[in-house]
N, C-alpha and C positions, 0 to 999 in steps of 0.2 A: 467445566467450560474451562477454556483457558484465555490468559490474558492475550490481544490479539497483537500482530507487527505494528501493525498500523498506530496502534494505542501505548506502544512499550517505545516509536521511536519519538511522539508526544511526551510522554513520560520522562525520557534521558532527554529532551529540549527542558521541561520542566526544572527540572533535580539540577541539571549543568552538569558536568563532570567536574570533581577535584580528584587531582590525582596526590596531593599530601593530605594527610587527615589535621585535622579544624577542627574545632567549636564553637558553633553561630552565637551561642551563648556561652559563658564562660563560668556559670553557674551549674552545665551542662555535666552530667556525670562521665558519662563516655566522647569519645568522639564520634567521628562522621570522617567517610571516603568515600570517593567514586560519586555514585549516583544515590546521596544519598544518605547511604550504608552507617546505623548506625550499630554501637555494641561496646560490649568486655572486649570482643576479639580485634579490635581497632586501638594499634600502639599508636603515641602521640608522634612516631619521627617513621612510622610507615608511609612507601609512596605505592601507588599502584599504579597499570596501566589501563588502557581503558576494557583493553582483554577483559581481564580479570577485573575491573566493576562489571564488567555487561554479565560472567560468570554467575557474581555472585548475585547480581540482581535478580536473576532470571533461574537460580538452584536455587538462593537460599531466604533471599527477600521478599519478593515478588508470590511463593508459594501460599506464602501465612496469608495473605491478602484474600485473593487468589479463592483458600479454600475458606471461611469467611465468609464471602458474598456466596458462595456453592451454595454452601450449609445455610443459612439464613434469609436466602430470595430464590422464589424459584420463580418461571415462565418467564423468564429475562430471555431479551435478543444478543448479541454481540456487543452493540451500542452499547447497552444496558450495562451491561456485566462490566465494562469496560470503563465507562463512567464511573462505577459505582467504587472499583478495584482501584482508579486512580487517586481520587476523594479519599479511599480508604490508607494506600500509603503515604497522602499526603498531613491527614488526618488522623490517624489511626484507626482500630478496627474495633476499640472502645469508642470515642467518638460517634462514629457512624451508627454503631447499636443503639446510639442513645438519641441519634438524632431526629429532628424533624421527617428532615429528608428522607429517612429510613419508616418513616411513618407511614408516610407518604405512599413512599415505591409498595410498601406490604398490601393497603388498604385499595392501590386502582397505580399499576404502574402506567400506568397514560393519562394520569393526573397532569395538567398541565403547569398546577402551582408548585410541581415541584422543579421547576425551574427558580422559581423563587428560594425553596428549600437550598436548594446547591447555596443560591447564592448570600446566605443569612452567614455562611464561614469566609468570608473576604479579610478577618478583622486580627489584628494580632494586639495584645494593652489594648484591645478599644478602638484602634485604628481602624484602617480602612489601608490595604496594601494591596498597590496599583496590580505586582504579580500574584496576591494571590485572587484577584477580582478576575487579572486575564485566566485563570487553571480554574477559577470554578465556572466560567465564560462559558470554556471550552468544553470543561465537562457533559453541561446543560446541554448545549449546543449535539453534545458528541451522543448523547441518552437517549436524544429527541432524533436523530438521524435517522429517518425510514428509508433511504438506499444511498451507496457508495457516493460520497461527497468529494470535493479536491484533495483529500487528507488523506482518502484511500491511494494505495498502492496501483498502480498499472499493473495487470492478471498475465502471470507467464503463458504466452503463445506458443504451444510447442513447435518446432523447427518446420514441421513435418504439413503444418495447417496456413503458415504464414501463406498470404498473396506471395507469389512471382513475381519480382522485380523485370521489366520488359525491357531489354535495351534501347538506351535512346540516339543510336543510332541509325536502325535499320529493323523497324516492323515492319513486316508482314498486314496488314488488315484486313486484306479480301481477297478472294482467292476468284476466278471467273465462273466456276459455279455455286450457285448462290445458299446450296443447302449444305457447304462445308463438306464435302465427297472429294476424294480426287482428279471428278472428271470422268470425260469423256478416256476412253484409254484409249481411242484411236489417234490421238493428240500426243507431243514431242515436247511441246511446250504447256509454260500454263502464267497467265498472266496475274502479278504480284503488284500491290502497290504499298509503297515505301513511304514510310515519313521522317523525315529527318532533316539534317542540313540541305539535303536533297530529295524533293517527293517527286515521285516518279511514278508512271503506270505503264508497264513493259511487260514485254514476251519475252522470257530470258528461257534458255535452254539449259536442260536438264543437270551440262556440267556444271553451271557456271550454278546454277540454283544450287547443289550439290557442296560447292566448293566457299558459299554464304552462308549456308544450311546450320551451324553452329552460332550464327544470328539471328536468326529466322524465328517470329514466333504468329504461328497461325490461326488466330480466336481460341490460342492456349492451348492449342489442340498441336504439339508434335508431332504424333504420330500421322496427321498427315500432310506430314513433307514428303519429297519421294524421297523414296530411299537408291 
């Protein structure tokens, strides 16, 4: 299983982008840059673009956490997987492995007390931090989300299946024959109702119909227009 795009967007929001190398704590061995990338490959004078930071995040950093969750937890849905990977990215695979959170997920992944287990990890140096509380809350909410939430992106709908928009100026809603066919072939005129700035019902000669044909949609059946 792979980390979802929705969760990736949230992780990037939590981590924040830093173009220049920094140390969150002066005693840290290595420097941090990008979206929380930390390691011996970061030099003090490094400067990264967001594009490079995203590439490193997806290709170098995330796989280790995805692999850990995949190897140590089974039967997870996408939301549960995302929440555990985000937790591991923030707190470390080792801390996830020894946590009450991991024990409860393995025992019963639907255990409601898992939410409480997430919230056990909102402190630094014994102090509750608002940013960690916010992140743990999101992880817990996402873990228990059963259907797409507002955080989920809109699905990509192919152009050929999207509903066609009808012009506002001229739309023919009804034909004189109610069954939607071309009507009596003996008639040279057809009755259309137009809705727009000027609403009217009129019998139009075929030549006029032909002239305005590109602007007319008849019950979404363009094939029923006079040829």
